[in-house]
PDB file of N, H, CA, C and O in Angstrom:
ATOM      1  N   MET A   1      23.868  -3.168   1.082  1.00  0.00           N
ATOM      2  CA  MET A   1      24.212  -4.560   1.070  1.00  0.00           C
ATOM      3  C   MET A   1      24.615  -5.014  -0.328  1.00  0.00           C
ATOM      4  O   MET A   1      24.686  -6.212  -0.603  1.00  0.00           O
ATOM      5  N   GLN A   2      24.869  -4.080  -1.182  1.00  0.00           N
ATOM      6  H   GLN A   2      24.811  -3.107  -0.958  1.00  0.00           H
ATOM      7  CA  GLN A   2      25.252  -4.419  -2.540  1.00  0.00           C
ATOM      8  C   GLN A   2      26.655  -5.014  -2.617  1.00  0.00           C
ATOM      9  O   GLN A   2      27.027  -5.555  -3.658  1.00  0.00           O
ATOM     10  N   HIS A   3      27.444  -4.931  -1.547  1.00  0.00           N
ATOM     11  H   HIS A   3      27.142  -4.491  -0.701  1.00  0.00           H
ATOM     12  CA  HIS A   3      28.808  -5.456  -1.556  1.00  0.00           C
ATOM     13  C   HIS A   3      28.850  -6.855  -0.946  1.00  0.00           C
ATOM     14  O   HIS A   3      29.693  -7.138  -0.094  1.00  0.00           O
ATOM     15  N   TRP A   4      27.959  -7.712  -1.373  1.00  0.00           N
ATOM     16  H   TRP A   4      27.275  -7.482  -2.065  1.00  0.00           H
ATOM     17  CA  TRP A   4      27.869  -9.105  -0.932  1.00  0.00           C
ATOM     18  C   TRP A   4      29.210  -9.764  -1.237  1.00  0.00           C
ATOM     19  O   TRP A   4      29.724  -9.616  -2.345  1.00  0.00           O
ATOM     20  N   ASP A   5      29.784 -10.484  -0.284  1.00  0.00           N
ATOM     21  H   ASP A   5      29.366 -10.605   0.617  1.00  0.00           H
ATOM     22  CA  ASP A   5      31.134 -11.024  -0.489  1.00  0.00           C
ATOM     23  C   ASP A   5      31.180 -12.349  -1.239  1.00  0.00           C
ATOM     24  O   ASP A   5      32.270 -12.836  -1.542  1.00  0.00           O
ATOM     25  N   GLY A   6      30.044 -12.941  -1.543  1.00  0.00           N
ATOM     26  H   GLY A   6      29.159 -12.546  -1.297  1.00  0.00           H
ATOM     27  CA  GLY A   6      30.018 -14.150  -2.341  1.00  0.00           C
ATOM     28  C   GLY A   6      30.142 -15.444  -1.557  1.00  0.00           C
ATOM     29  O   GLY A   6      30.017 -16.519  -2.144  1.00  0.00           O
ATOM     30  N   THR A   7      30.385 -15.383  -0.241  1.00  0.00           N
ATOM     31  H   THR A   7      30.487 -14.510   0.236  1.00  0.00           H
ATOM     32  CA  THR A   7      30.509 -16.609   0.549  1.00  0.00           C
ATOM     33  C   THR A   7      29.178 -17.030   1.151  1.00  0.00           C
ATOM     34  O   THR A   7      29.071 -18.132   1.691  1.00  0.00           O
ATOM     35  N   GLU A   8      28.169 -16.183   1.070  1.00  0.00           N
ATOM     36  H   GLU A   8      28.256 -15.288   0.632  1.00  0.00           H
ATOM     37  CA  GLU A   8      26.842 -16.522   1.577  1.00  0.00           C
ATOM     38  C   GLU A   8      25.876 -16.635   0.402  1.00  0.00           C
ATOM     39  O   GLU A   8      26.022 -15.948  -0.609  1.00  0.00           O
ATOM     40  N   THR A   9      24.883 -17.518   0.555  1.00  0.00           N
ATOM     41  H   THR A   9      24.765 -18.077   1.376  1.00  0.00           H
ATOM     42  CA  THR A   9      23.968 -17.776  -0.560  1.00  0.00           C
ATOM     43  C   THR A   9      22.551 -17.287  -0.315  1.00  0.00           C
ATOM     44  O   THR A   9      21.782 -17.140  -1.265  1.00  0.00           O
ATOM     45  N   ALA A  10      22.181 -17.028   0.960  1.00  0.00           N
ATOM     46  H   ALA A  10      22.806 -17.148   1.731  1.00  0.00           H
ATOM     47  CA  ALA A  10      20.813 -16.613   1.243  1.00  0.00           C
ATOM     48  C   ALA A  10      20.744 -15.944   2.608  1.00  0.00           C
ATOM     49  O   ALA A  10      21.554 -16.226   3.491  1.00  0.00           O
ATOM     50  N   ILE A  11      19.774 -15.060   2.772  1.00  0.00           N
ATOM     51  H   ILE A  11      19.116 -14.831   2.055  1.00  0.00           H
ATOM     52  CA  ILE A  11      19.466 -14.484   4.078  1.00  0.00           C
ATOM     53  C   ILE A  11      18.343 -15.332   4.671  1.00  0.00           C
ATOM     54  O   ILE A  11      17.265 -15.446   4.087  1.00  0.00           O
ATOM     55  N   LEU A  12      18.605 -15.921   5.827  1.00  0.00           N
ATOM     56  H   LEU A  12      19.481 -15.829   6.301  1.00  0.00           H
ATOM     57  CA  LEU A  12      17.632 -16.797   6.470  1.00  0.00           C
ATOM     58  C   LEU A  12      16.746 -16.061   7.456  1.00  0.00           C
ATOM     59  O   LEU A  12      15.596 -16.450   7.662  1.00  0.00           O
ATOM     60  N   ASP A  13      17.268 -14.989   8.078  1.00  0.00           N
ATOM     61  H   ASP A  13      18.202 -14.673   7.910  1.00  0.00           H
ATOM     62  CA  ASP A  13      16.507 -14.268   9.103  1.00  0.00           C
ATOM     63  C   ASP A  13      17.041 -12.853   9.227  1.00  0.00           C
ATOM     64  O   ASP A  13      18.236 -12.616   9.049  1.00  0.00           O
ATOM     65  N   LEU A  14      16.156 -11.912   9.533  1.00  0.00           N
ATOM     66  H   LEU A  14      15.186 -12.105   9.678  1.00  0.00           H
ATOM     67  CA  LEU A  14      16.500 -10.502   9.793  1.00  0.00           C
ATOM     68  C   LEU A  14      15.880 -10.099  11.114  1.00  0.00           C
ATOM     69  O   LEU A  14      14.747 -10.482  11.408  1.00  0.00           O
ATOM     70  N   SER A  15      16.603  -9.333  11.916  1.00  0.00           N
ATOM     71  H   SER A  15      17.523  -9.022  11.677  1.00  0.00           H
ATOM     72  CA  SER A  15      15.994  -8.798  13.132  1.00  0.00           C
ATOM     73  C   SER A  15      16.629  -7.457  13.476  1.00  0.00           C
ATOM     74  O   SER A  15      17.846  -7.289  13.403  1.00  0.00           O
ATOM     75  N   TRP A  16      15.766  -6.494  13.858  1.00  0.00           N
ATOM     76  H   TRP A  16      14.777  -6.630  13.917  1.00  0.00           H
ATOM     77  CA  TRP A  16      16.242  -5.184  14.282  1.00  0.00           C
ATOM     78  C   TRP A  16      16.868  -5.299  15.659  1.00  0.00           C
ATOM     79  O   TRP A  16      16.341  -5.986  16.533  1.00  0.00           O
ATOM     80  N   GLN A  17      17.987  -4.629  15.847  1.00  0.00           N
ATOM     81  H   GLN A  17      18.415  -4.071  15.136  1.00  0.00           H
ATOM     82  CA  GLN A  17      18.684  -4.622  17.125  1.00  0.00           C
ATOM     83  C   GLN A  17      18.452  -3.284  17.825  1.00  0.00           C
ATOM     84  O   GLN A  17      18.028  -2.313  17.197  1.00  0.00           O
ATOM     85  N   GLU A  18      18.729  -3.237  19.119  1.00  0.00           N
ATOM     86  H   GLU A  18      19.074  -4.025  19.630  1.00  0.00           H
ATOM     87  CA  GLU A  18      18.522  -2.018  19.899  1.00  0.00           C
ATOM     88  C   GLU A  18      19.390  -0.854  19.416  1.00  0.00           C
ATOM     89  O   GLU A  18      19.038   0.305  19.634  1.00  0.00           O
ATOM     90  N   ASP A  19      20.512  -1.143  18.766  1.00  0.00           N
ATOM     91  H   ASP A  19      20.799  -2.084  18.588  1.00  0.00           H
ATOM     92  CA  ASP A  19      21.389  -0.078  18.267  1.00  0.00           C
ATOM     93  C   ASP A  19      21.014   0.370  16.847  1.00  0.00           C
ATOM     94  O   ASP A  19      21.805   1.026  16.169  1.00  0.00           O
ATOM     95  N   ASN A  20      19.804   0.011  16.407  1.00  0.00           N
ATOM     96  H   ASN A  20      19.162  -0.522  16.958  1.00  0.00           H
ATOM     97  CA  ASN A  20      19.267   0.391  15.089  1.00  0.00           C
ATOM     98  C   ASN A  20      20.014  -0.231  13.919  1.00  0.00           C
ATOM     99  O   ASN A  20      20.043   0.339  12.828  1.00  0.00           O
ATOM    100  N   THR A  21      20.613  -1.384  14.134  1.00  0.00           N
ATOM    101  H   THR A  21      20.589  -1.847  15.020  1.00  0.00           H
ATOM    102  CA  THR A  21      21.205  -2.148  13.044  1.00  0.00           C
ATOM    103  C   THR A  21      20.351  -3.388  12.797  1.00  0.00           C
ATOM    104  O   THR A  21      19.526  -3.770  13.628  1.00  0.00           O
ATOM    105  N   LEU A  22      20.562  -3.997  11.660  1.00  0.00           N
ATOM    106  H   LEU A  22      21.232  -3.687  10.986  1.00  0.00           H
ATOM    107  CA  LEU A  22      19.897  -5.262  11.331  1.00  0.00           C
ATOM    108  C   LEU A  22      20.859  -6.408  11.587  1.00  0.00           C
ATOM    109  O   LEU A  22      22.023  -6.340  11.193  1.00  0.00           O
ATOM    110  N   LEU A  23      20.390  -7.446  12.235  1.00  0.00           N
ATOM    111  H   LEU A  23      19.444  -7.501  12.555  1.00  0.00           H
ATOM    112  CA  LEU A  23      21.173  -8.660  12.391  1.00  0.00           C
ATOM    113  C   LEU A  23      20.679  -9.642  11.342  1.00  0.00           C
ATOM    114  O   LEU A  23      19.500  -9.997  11.326  1.00  0.00           O
ATOM    115  N   LEU A  24      21.570 -10.081  10.470  1.00  0.00           N
ATOM    116  H   LEU A  24      22.527  -9.792  10.483  1.00  0.00           H
ATOM    117  CA  LEU A  24      21.226 -11.000   9.389  1.00  0.00           C
ATOM    118  C   LEU A  24      21.840 -12.362   9.675  1.00  0.00           C
ATOM    119  O   LEU A  24      23.034 -12.469   9.954  1.00  0.00           O
ATOM    120  N   THR A  25      21.025 -13.388   9.604  1.00  0.00           N
ATOM    121  H   THR A  25      20.055 -13.301   9.377  1.00  0.00           H
ATOM    122  CA  THR A  25      21.519 -14.758   9.647  1.00  0.00           C
ATOM    123  C   THR A  25      21.568 -15.218   8.200  1.00  0.00           C
ATOM    124  O   THR A  25      20.551 -15.222   7.507  1.00  0.00           O
ATOM    125  N   ARG A  26      22.758 -15.607   7.746  1.00  0.00           N
ATOM    126  H   ARG A  26      23.585 -15.604   8.309  1.00  0.00           H
ATOM    127  CA  ARG A  26      22.937 -15.935   6.334  1.00  0.00           C
ATOM    128  C   ARG A  26      23.475 -17.344   6.171  1.00  0.00           C
ATOM    129  O   ARG A  26      24.262 -17.820   6.989  1.00  0.00           O
ATOM    130  N   ARG A  27      23.042 -18.008   5.103  1.00  0.00           N
ATOM    131  H   ARG A  27      22.403 -17.621   4.438  1.00  0.00           H
ATOM    132  CA  ARG A  27      23.533 -19.348   4.779  1.00  0.00           C
ATOM    133  C   ARG A  27      24.833 -19.208   3.985  1.00  0.00           C
ATOM    134  O   ARG A  27      24.932 -18.376   3.083  1.00  0.00           O
ATOM    135  N   THR A  28      25.824 -20.025   4.329  1.00  0.00           N
ATOM    136  H   THR A  28      25.743 -20.701   5.062  1.00  0.00           H
ATOM    137  CA  THR A  28      27.096 -19.993   3.618  1.00  0.00           C
ATOM    138  C   THR A  28      27.134 -21.031   2.507  1.00  0.00           C
ATOM    139  O   THR A  28      26.286 -21.922   2.449  1.00  0.00           O
ATOM    140  N   LEU A  29      28.117 -20.913   1.633  1.00  0.00           N
ATOM    141  H   LEU A  29      28.806 -20.190   1.681  1.00  0.00           H
ATOM    142  CA  LEU A  29      28.271 -21.856   0.529  1.00  0.00           C
ATOM    143  C   LEU A  29      28.429 -23.289   1.028  1.00  0.00           C
ATOM    144  O   LEU A  29      27.973 -24.223   0.368  1.00  0.00           O
ATOM    145  N   GLY A  30      29.065 -23.479   2.181  1.00  0.00           N
ATOM    146  H   GLY A  30      29.436 -22.721   2.717  1.00  0.00           H
ATOM    147  CA  GLY A  30      29.288 -24.808   2.728  1.00  0.00           C
ATOM    148  C   GLY A  30      28.105 -25.383   3.478  1.00  0.00           C
ATOM    149  O   GLY A  30      28.203 -26.485   4.018  1.00  0.00           O
ATOM    150  N   GLY A  31      26.978 -24.665   3.529  1.00  0.00           N
ATOM    151  H   GLY A  31      26.898 -23.770   3.090  1.00  0.00           H
ATOM    152  CA  GLY A  31      25.786 -25.146   4.205  1.00  0.00           C
ATOM    153  C   GLY A  31      25.649 -24.679   5.647  1.00  0.00           C
ATOM    154  O   GLY A  31      24.653 -24.994   6.298  1.00  0.00           O
ATOM    155  N   GLY A  32      26.619 -23.941   6.160  1.00  0.00           N
ATOM    156  H   GLY A  32      27.428 -23.685   5.632  1.00  0.00           H
ATOM    157  CA  GLY A  32      26.536 -23.411   7.519  1.00  0.00           C
ATOM    158  C   GLY A  32      25.815 -22.078   7.541  1.00  0.00           C
ATOM    159  O   GLY A  32      25.183 -21.683   6.562  1.00  0.00           O
ATOM    160  N   THR A  33      25.915 -21.393   8.662  1.00  0.00           N
ATOM    161  H   THR A  33      26.429 -21.714   9.458  1.00  0.00           H
ATOM    162  CA  THR A  33      25.325 -20.065   8.783  1.00  0.00           C
ATOM    163  C   THR A  33      26.358 -19.101   9.355  1.00  0.00           C
ATOM    164  O   THR A  33      27.322 -19.516  10.000  1.00  0.00           O
ATOM    165  N   CYS A  34      26.148 -17.826   9.114  1.00  0.00           N
ATOM    166  H   CYS A  34      25.366 -17.489   8.590  1.00  0.00           H
ATOM    167  CA  CYS A  34      26.977 -16.786   9.713  1.00  0.00           C
ATOM    168  C   CYS A  34      26.072 -15.616  10.074  1.00  0.00           C
ATOM    169  O   CYS A  34      24.991 -15.453   9.507  1.00  0.00           O
ATOM    170  N   LEU A  35      26.519 -14.819  11.008  1.00  0.00           N
ATOM    171  H   LEU A  35      27.396 -14.952  11.468  1.00  0.00           H
ATOM    172  CA  LEU A  35      25.772 -13.632  11.424  1.00  0.00           C
ATOM    173  C   LEU A  35      26.496 -12.396  10.924  1.00  0.00           C
ATOM    174  O   LEU A  35      27.717 -12.287  11.028  1.00  0.00           O
ATOM    175  N   ARG A  36      25.736 -11.481  10.387  1.00  0.00           N
ATOM    176  H   ARG A  36      24.743 -11.569  10.302  1.00  0.00           H
ATOM    177  CA  ARG A  36      26.266 -10.194   9.926  1.00  0.00           C
ATOM    178  C   ARG A  36      25.390  -9.097  10.493  1.00  0.00           C
ATOM    179  O   ARG A  36      24.186  -9.275  10.674  1.00  0.00           O
ATOM    180  N   SER A  37      25.999  -7.976  10.767  1.00  0.00           N
ATOM    181  H   SER A  37      26.978  -7.831  10.620  1.00  0.00           H
ATOM    182  CA  SER A  37      25.290  -6.796  11.236  1.00  0.00           C
ATOM    183  C   SER A  37      25.336  -5.757  10.122  1.00  0.00           C
ATOM    184  O   SER A  37      26.401  -5.467   9.577  1.00  0.00           O
ATOM    185  N   PHE A  38      24.174  -5.200   9.790  1.00  0.00           N
ATOM    186  H   PHE A  38      23.309  -5.436  10.233  1.00  0.00           H
ATOM    187  CA  PHE A  38      24.096  -4.185   8.743  1.00  0.00           C
ATOM    188  C   PHE A  38      23.618  -2.880   9.353  1.00  0.00           C
ATOM    189  O   PHE A  38      22.572  -2.830  10.000  1.00  0.00           O
ATOM    190  N   ASP A  39      24.399  -1.814   9.140  1.00  0.00           N
ATOM    191  H   ASP A  39      25.248  -1.854   8.615  1.00  0.00           H
ATOM    192  CA  ASP A  39      24.044  -0.481   9.622  1.00  0.00           C
ATOM    193  C   ASP A  39      23.441   0.300   8.459  1.00  0.00           C
ATOM    194  O   ASP A  39      24.169   0.681   7.542  1.00  0.00           O
ATOM    195  N   PRO A  40      22.124   0.552   8.471  1.00  0.00           N
ATOM    196  CA  PRO A  40      21.487   1.246   7.348  1.00  0.00           C
ATOM    197  C   PRO A  40      21.963   2.687   7.168  1.00  0.00           C
ATOM    198  O   PRO A  40      21.899   3.222   6.061  1.00  0.00           O
ATOM    199  N   GLN A  41      22.439   3.320   8.240  1.00  0.00           N
ATOM    200  H   GLN A  41      22.491   2.885   9.139  1.00  0.00           H
ATOM    201  CA  GLN A  41      22.908   4.704   8.110  1.00  0.00           C
ATOM    202  C   GLN A  41      24.216   4.777   7.331  1.00  0.00           C
ATOM    203  O   GLN A  41      24.380   5.635   6.463  1.00  0.00           O
ATOM    204  N   THR A  42      25.144   3.878   7.641  1.00  0.00           N
ATOM    205  H   THR A  42      25.011   3.182   8.346  1.00  0.00           H
ATOM    206  CA  THR A  42      26.447   3.900   6.969  1.00  0.00           C
ATOM    207  C   THR A  42      26.501   2.942   5.782  1.00  0.00           C
ATOM    208  O   THR A  42      27.434   2.980   4.981  1.00  0.00           O
ATOM    209  N   LYS A  43      25.481   2.080   5.680  1.00  0.00           N
ATOM    210  H   LYS A  43      24.722   2.049   6.331  1.00  0.00           H
ATOM    211  CA  LYS A  43      25.407   1.056   4.630  1.00  0.00           C
ATOM    212  C   LYS A  43      26.605   0.109   4.689  1.00  0.00           C
ATOM    213  O   LYS A  43      27.090  -0.359   3.659  1.00  0.00           O
ATOM    214  N   GLN A  44      27.077  -0.168   5.914  1.00  0.00           N
ATOM    215  H   GLN A  44      26.683   0.212   6.751  1.00  0.00           H
ATOM    216  CA  GLN A  44      28.203  -1.066   6.129  1.00  0.00           C
ATOM    217  C   GLN A  44      27.721  -2.408   6.681  1.00  0.00           C
ATOM    218  O   GLN A  44      26.835  -2.459   7.534  1.00  0.00           O
ATOM    219  N   LEU A  45      28.313  -3.480   6.188  1.00  0.00           N
ATOM    220  H   LEU A  45      29.034  -3.438   5.495  1.00  0.00           H
ATOM    221  CA  LEU A  45      28.011  -4.827   6.629  1.00  0.00           C
ATOM    222  C   LEU A  45      29.227  -5.337   7.405  1.00  0.00           C
ATOM    223  O   LEU A  45      30.350  -5.297   6.904  1.00  0.00           O
ATOM    224  N   HIS A  46      28.996  -5.820   8.634  1.00  0.00           N
ATOM    225  H   HIS A  46      28.083  -5.853   9.042  1.00  0.00           H
ATOM    226  CA  HIS A  46      30.073  -6.258   9.511  1.00  0.00           C
ATOM    227  C   HIS A  46      29.793  -7.660  10.029  1.00  0.00           C
ATOM    228  O   HIS A  46      28.640  -8.082  10.118  1.00  0.00           O
ATOM    229  N   SER A  47      30.866  -8.382  10.371  1.00  0.00           N
ATOM    230  H   SER A  47      31.803  -8.039  10.299  1.00  0.00           H
ATOM    231  CA  SER A  47      30.695  -9.660  11.075  1.00  0.00           C
ATOM    232  C   SER A  47      30.099  -9.380  12.439  1.00  0.00           C
ATOM    233  O   SER A  47      30.451  -8.398  13.092  1.00  0.00           O
ATOM    234  N   ALA A  48      29.191 -10.251  12.868  1.00  0.00           N
ATOM    235  H   ALA A  48      28.905 -11.049  12.338  1.00  0.00           H
ATOM    236  CA  ALA A  48      28.552 -10.061  14.167  1.00  0.00           C
ATOM    237  C   ALA A  48      29.120 -11.028  15.192  1.00  0.00           C
ATOM    238  O   ALA A  48      28.702 -11.016  16.350  1.00  0.00           O
TER     239      ALA A  48
END
């Protein structure tokens, strides 16, 4: 997760998914939220 894109300011929630990825709820710069999926095996962060 070192490649943070700079549009989010905080991780609000983490939850493990059945496919062994993490679902991250993140706060955006504008005060909204976005969902990202993080795969620990590939270390890739994707839009959810």
